[in-house]
Every structure is written in structure tokens, then in C-alpha cells.
N, C-alpha and C positions, 0 to 999 in steps of 0.2 A: 342189217342196219349199217348205214354209212358211218364213216369215221366221225363226221361232224355231229350226227345225231347221238352217237355214243358219248362224245365229249359233252354235249348239251345235257344228256341224261345224268352224267356224273356231276355236272355243275348243279343241276336242279336237286339231285339227291343230297349233295353237300349243303346246299342252302336249307333244305328241309331239316336235315339233321342239326344244323346250327340253330335254326329257329326252335326246334324241339328242345334242344339243350338249354337255350336261353330262357324259354318259357318255363321249363321244369325248374331251373335254378330260381327264377323269380317266384314261382308258386310254391316251391318246397323249401329250398335251402335258405333263401333270403326273405322268406315271407314275414318272419317275426320282425326283423330289423326294418323292413319297409312299413309294416303296420304300425310300428312305434315311432316312425320318423315324424318329428313335429310338423313337417310340411305336408303330411298326409291328412288333409282336412277331412276327407270322407271317412276315414277310420275313426277320427276323433268324434265326429258327429254321430256316427253309428254307435259309438260306445255309450252315448247318452241314453240310448234305448235299453241298455243292459244294466241290470242291478248289479253293482260292483260286489265282488266277493268279500268275505269278512277276513279280518286278521284275528287269529285265535291263540290264546295262551291258556294252557291247562284246561281246555274245554270251554273257556269263556271268551266270547267275542269282545275284543277291545277296540275294534273299528268295524262299523257297519254302515250300510246305506239304507236310508228311509225315503219314502216318496216325498217329492218336493213339488210345489205348485208353480213351477216355472219351466222354461225351455230345457233345463238340464235334467228334469224328471226325478233325479235322486240327489239327496243331500248326504254328504259324508259326515258321520258322527263318531266321536271318540269318547270312550269312558276313561275317567281319570287321565285326562289328556297330558298334563305336565309330567305325570309319572312315566308314561310310555313314549313321550315325544321323541327322544333320541332314536327310538326303534321304529315306530310306525311312520314318523314323518307326517306329512299331510298331503291331501289330494284336493285340488281346486280346479273344477272344469271351467270356471269363469275365466281364469287366467291361464288355463292349460298348464298348470304347474303341479309337480309332485316330488316329494323327497322321501328319504328313508325307505322302508319296505314298500311303501306305496309307489315309489319310483322304481326301485330295483326289480320288483315283480309285477310291474304294471300290466304287462301283457296277459298274465294269468288272472290277476284281480279284475281287469276290465273285460275279460272274455274275448279279447281280440287276438290272442296268440295261438300258436299251432296246437298247444295243449287243449284248447277249447274247441277245436274244429269238429271233432266227432260229436261232442256234446251239443254243438250248434245244430248239426244235422238231425240229431235225435229230437231236439226241441222243435225244429221245423216240422218234422213228421208227426209229432205228438200234438202240436198246436199250443204248447206251453211257452211262456215267455222265457227268453234266454237269461241266464245268470252267469256272472263271473265266477271263477274258481276261488276257493278260500285258501288261506295260508296258515299252517300250523307252526307256531314258533317254538323254540327250544327253551324259552324263559321259565324260570321258577318265580311265580308271583310273590312268594314270601321273601325270597332273596332280593328281588327288585324293590319291594316296599321297604325292606330294612335298609338297603343302600340309599334309597331316595330320602327317607326320613333322617338318616344319619348325616346326609350332606346338606341339609337345609341351613341356609345362612352362609354357606361356603361356596367357593368357586373351584370347581374341579370335576373329577369323574371317578367312577367305580366300574370295574369289569370283573365278573366272576365266570369261571370256565369249569366244566366237568373234565378233569384231566384225561381220563381214559378215552373220551370220545371227541373232545374239542367243542362240545355243545356249549354255547354261551348261555349262562343261567341268569345273568343280570348285566345290564348296561345302563348306567345313569350318568347324566351330564347336567351340572348345575352352574349357574341359574338356567332354568328352562323356560318354556313358553307354552301357551295354550294353543294346541293344534286346531281346536274348533274355531278359534278366531280367524285362523288362516284358511279354513275350509268354507267360510261363509260365501254366499252367492252374491253379495253386494260388492262390486269391484272397488268402489271408493273406500268402503270400510276396511276391506282386506289390504288394499295398498297403503292406507294410513297406518294400519297395525304393523305391516311388514317394515315400512320405513322407520317406525318407532323402534322396532326390535333391532334393525340393522344399524341404527345410530347409537344404540346402547353400548357404552364402553365396556360392559361386562360380557358382551358378545353371546347373548343367550341362544342365538341361532347356530353357534358352533356345536358340533358333537365332539366334545373334548375327549371322549373315550377312544375315538378312532381318528381324530383329525384336529383341526384348529391349529393354534401355535404350539408346536411340540416343545416339551420341556427337557432339560437335562435330567437323566434318571437318578442322579446322585448315587448313594451307596447300594441301591438295589442292583446296580450294574456289576457290583463286586461278585455277585453270583456267577455272572457270565465269564468274568475274568478267571475266577477260581475253576470253573468248569473247563475252560481252555487249558489251564495248567494241568489239571488232572488228566484230561484227554491226551495230552502230549506224552505222558508217561515219564516226564522228567521231574515232576514235582508230586508230592503227596501233601496231605493236610498237616503232616508233621514237618514239612520242609521249613527251614528257618531263614529269617531275613534280619539285616541290621535294624536296630530299634532306637533311632535317634528321636529327639523331640521335634526336630525340624529337618526338612529334606529339601535340597536344592535341585530344582528341575534340571535335567541334563542340558548342557550348552547354554545355560542362562544364569542369572543371578537371582532369579525368583525362587522363593522358598514357600513350602506348604507345610501344614501341620495337621495333626489329628484334631478332631473337633474340640477336645478339651485342652489342647495345647501341650500335653505331656506325651510321654512315651506310651507304647502299646503294651501295657502291663509292665511287670518288673523284669529286669535283666537286660543284658546288652543285645540279645536277640529275641525275636518273637516268632511264632509259627503262623502258618496260613490259617489254621483252625482258630487260633486266638484272634487273628486280625478280622476274621469274619464274625466271630462271636461278639467282639467288642466294637466292631465297625471302625477299624483303624484305617486311616487313609494312607499313611506313609508306606507300610509294607505292601499294600496293594499297588501303589505307584511304582515301587521297586520291582515288583513282580511283572507289572505291565511292560516295563522297559525290557526286562529279560525275555519275556514272551515275544514281544514285537507286535506291531499293529496288525500284521497279516494274520497271525494265528488267532488273535482276539477277534478280528473281523470275521474270520471263517466260522468261529463258534457263534458269534452274534447272529450271523446269517442263518445258522441252523435253528436258532430260536425265533427267527422271523424278521430280523433287521434287514434293511435294504430289499425288502420283498413286497411286491404288489399283491395285495390280497383283496378278494371280494367275498364277503361272508353272508349274504350277497351284497351288503353295503360296501362301497369302495373305501378302503382303508389307506390313510396317508402313511407311506412307509417310514418306519423308524430308521434312523441313520447312524451308521458307523462308517465314516469316510475312509478312503484308501490313501496311502502315501503320507501318513502322518509322521511328523518329526518325533524324536524321542521325548522331547518335553511335552508335546501334545498327547503322545501315547500315555505318558505317565499320568496326565490328568484324567484320561479315560479310565484308568485303573480304579478310580473311585467315582466314575460317572459324571465327570465334569468336562469342560472343554468343548470339543466339537461333536460329542455323542448326544443324540436326542432321541426321545422315545414317546410312543403313545402308551396309555395304560393297557390297551389290548396286548401289545407286544410284551410288556413287563408281566402281564398275567400269563402269557404263553411261556415265559421263562420259568415261572413257578410251576405251571401245569406240566411242562416237559420234564422238569426234575421230578415231580410227583409221579409221573408215569414211567418211572424207571429209565429216564433219559430219552424217551420217544416223544417227540413233539407232534401233536395232532393239529391239523388245519382247523382253525375255529370256524364254526358255522352257527347261524341264527335260526335256520329253518329245518324242521323235521320233514314236512310233506306239503304238497299242494293237492287239495282234495276238491271233489265236486260236492254239490248240495246233497247228493245221495251217499256221501262219505266214501265214495270210491277214490282210491289214491291215483292221481295222475302223474305225480313225480315224487319219488322217495329220495331224500338226501341221505347219503351214507357217510360214515366216518372215513377220514382220509389222513394218512400219515404225511406230515410235512417233511420231517427229517429225523434221523437218529443222531442226537446230540452227544449222548454219553452212554457208556455201558452201565448196566444195572448196579454193578458193584460200586462204581464211582458215584452214581446218583444216590445210592443209599448212604455212602460215607458223607457226602455233602449235605444230605438231608439231616443226618444226625447232628452235624454242627449247627444247622439252622434251628433245629429243635432246642439246642442249648442256648442259642441266641434269644429265643422267646422265653425260655424258662428262667434264665438268669443273666442274660446279656443285654444287648442294646435294643431289643425288640419286645420288652416285657409288656407293653401296652396291648399286645394281642393274646395274652395268656387266657386260656379257658380252663376252668377247673375240670379235671377228669379227661381232658383231651390234649394229646400232644400236637401242638401247632408248630410247623416249621415256617420260619419267616425272616425277612430282612427289611429293615427300615432304610429310608434315604432322606437326607436333608440337603437339597441341592442349592448352591449359591447362584445368584444371578447378577453378579457385578455390582454389589451394593444395594440392589433392590431386595424386596422381601423374598425369603426363601421359598422354594418349591418343596413340598413335603410329600413323602412317598411311604408306602408299605406294600410288600408283596409276600405272599406265603400260601400255604395249603394245609389242609387237615382232613381227617386225622392222619398223622404222619405215617402210620403203619398201614393205612387203607384209605388213601386220599379220595375224598368225594367232591372237593371243591378247591379251586385255586383262585385267589383274589389279588387284584392290584388296585390300589387307591392312590390318587394324586390330588393334592390340595394346593391350589395356587395362592399367590399373594400372602404366603406365610400363615394362612388360616386366620388372617386378621391380627396376627401377632408380629408382623414385620420380620425381623431377623432373630426373634427370640423363640419362635415356634420350632417344633421338631417333628419328624416323622413318627417317632415313638409316642409323643404326647397327643397328636391330632389324627394322623392317618391310621395308625395301628388299631385304635379302638373302633374305628369305622369298619375296618376289615373284620374285626372280631364279631361285630353284630351281624355282618353278612354270613360269615361262617356259621354262627349259631343258628341263623335262620335256615340255612340249607340242612344243617344237622338236626333241626327240630328241637333245639335246646332253649 
């Protein structure tokens, strides 16, 4: 073979290998993303021929597809639509729009993803119509109902998590909306309903549990600051702090006080345990300055702050900024200033503490299954971070149990059950307060961790409190999970 022919052979071989690699990448590695690309009209039209899979909670389908007498062939239907709206979202082929689980797992539900490939081959060979895969959620229907009913008439959200696994048991956002109205096949009707919801000042399309406009977490963040102090080894729950009735923020003339205007208990000093039990602001501000924003931020991030999460819904990251001045750091000591959070992240704080200091990555899906109940994808538990050692977590838990039993969080008390919890009443610059509670139960064997946020003061302006409004909501959710 001449030198020229040899060179040409190598060039042709290289071109062939390049073509083989490119087609393999497109057909295997990039297949799902290409299939779900909004510009891929063929895949979208093909999906109309497939009966979309169901979304299932505890063996019951909460989203199904039924035959429709139009070009789209199937109509999406939701049972109890407002109850499940923050979770299912909606699917509308007319507008080619999808949200919630309908959007996050569209490739599986629509039968157009790689998971459905072998099922499609089997259907073709058997002559049966193709169906999308179904999604089994982690939700507890009793907890979801309890949270939803308790939040009626309020603007806010509830998240409940199983501490040992990270499985989300409830996710409620109010006010909500009717997903069936946005799944209709009349584009004029759907667009009018969407415009109405989008213009509503209460923002019913927001999923406040994982997004929307984030709120300052108030005193629930004291748990994070206390955890940072214990993890440092430099403080214990018996560590003492000056106990004035007013505290001047470092480098400023601005003063802050405890919620009631007086000192944190009797005496010239108070302890970290006392500050948590009574929810005192001043000692927590003093502690935050001594800790510094770096150590607080590092602990906050172990609990999920500043973290991009997909559960599989995309979660707006809760924020603890870097480079804070001492006065700004002092404010974060009691959850004010520049720290903001979603209820999901605050639930992760309680769940991590309940799980002996191990923070699990939250998830909403157990499995993707076929109509023959064969499991195509199994979702496993995953550790996000080790925030505290078990001894420190147990010590902090004991103080939070005291807070519910006889401290600032008595609204969450349940007879015969030790509940560990922390309230929060966050200020918003003269606007109505944001009311919080987070906690878990039973303290000795945690089955559920809950976070509740109620915006606009729960209708009480600046007179509402986390203990009076948010804590009783969490109590109902805990009771539902525990079957009480």
C-alpha cells in the first residue's frame, strides 16, 4: 500500500470513528435532553399517542390521563387538585407547558425518555398501545391533608420530612390553585385562568415551600447558630453571656432587644440553653458576633443553605451571605438581616438535628414504575452532610424539648409526646411579621420533622407570633404522621 493510500485510510477511519462517536452520543448519552427539548416538535407530537403515566401517593393515583375527543387524545385529570398542586404541578399539551412533578419527570411520565425505551420495544412486538411510566411519591396523605386544612385562610407553606431518610411527607403552599383548570384543552380558557392567577397579589402560582419570595427565618435560625457554637468545641449549652435588656450592634448606634423588651431571665448573665428555651435575641446576637459569619455560614451550608437542590423539583437556595460585617452577623444570630430561607431548608435543620446530626438530602419520589409494577428507577436515601456529632445533637434536642414543654414554643405541645421545637417571629421592616415553627417528634425516636411559615402576620399584622399561629399547625401535622 502506498504512503498516500495509507494516509487516506487513516483519515477515513478517523472520520468513521468520529461519526460513530457522535451518533452514539446523540442516541444514548444525549437522548433524553434532545427528546425533552421544547423545539423537538416530533417528540411532542409522538407523545400525544401515549397515555401519560400516573402520579401515585400511597397506592392512589392523584394524576391520571383519560381519553379525550381531540387531537391530543388524552386529558390530564387531577384528584383533589388544590391539595396536591405544589407537588404535581400541571401538564397541558395545548400550550406545551408542565410544572411540578409533571415537568421534572416528564420524560418518564410521557414515555419519551430512555427509561421507556425497552418498554416501547416490548409494546411494538406485542401490539399493545404504549403507556408512560408512573411515579410513586413519598408523600403521606394524612400529613398532606392535615397541613392543607390547617393552612386554609393563611398565606404560607408547610414541609414535613422523615428525618432518617429525607423523604418528603408533606408539601403545602397556600393560597393554591386548581390544576385541572390549567390542564384544560381550550387554550383561551387556560390562558385566561393563568393570567388571572399570575395577576393575583397573593401569588397562588408560587410554591412557597421551596421558592417564591424567601423570608427571614427569625428565631428558627437560632438552632443553626447554636449548632455552630457546639460544633466549634468552644461553647456548651451552659456557656454564659451578658444579659442586658438592650444590645447595641457592633460599630453602630442601633440597638436591639428581646421580643418582650426585658432581659433573658434573671441575673446579669444567661446561658445558651436559656436563650434557646426562651428565644432570647440578645445572647444569640452576642454569640453570633463571637462565632463570626464564616463559622455560622459553614454550619448553615451543612443544613442546606446556599445549596442548589433538586428533589426532583428545583429548590430556590436559602441564603446566608459571605463577608458580613459584625453588625449584620449579629442580626443573623436571631434570623434577621440578610439571612433568608425556604420552609424546606428550615425543615432540613430540624430533620438533621433529629437524625443525630446527619442531614439527609430531601426527595419526593420513591420509584418510577411501569404499568406492570416493574421498577424502572429506584430512588435511594442520600446523606447531604454531617452537621453535628450525636452527643451535641442530643444535647440541643433536650433544650428544644424544654422549649416546647415550658418555653417559647408551647403551641406545639402534644400530650404524651416529647416534641422538640423552635418558633420564629421575623420582622419585616415595619410590615406584618413572618411567623415560623420548626421541630420534630417524638424526640426520642423522631418520625417526622416539620417547618411552617405563615406570611403577613397570619392576618394579625405585627401582633401575631410563631407560637400562637405556626406552632399549632405543625402540631396537627405531627399528630397526623403519628396517627394521633
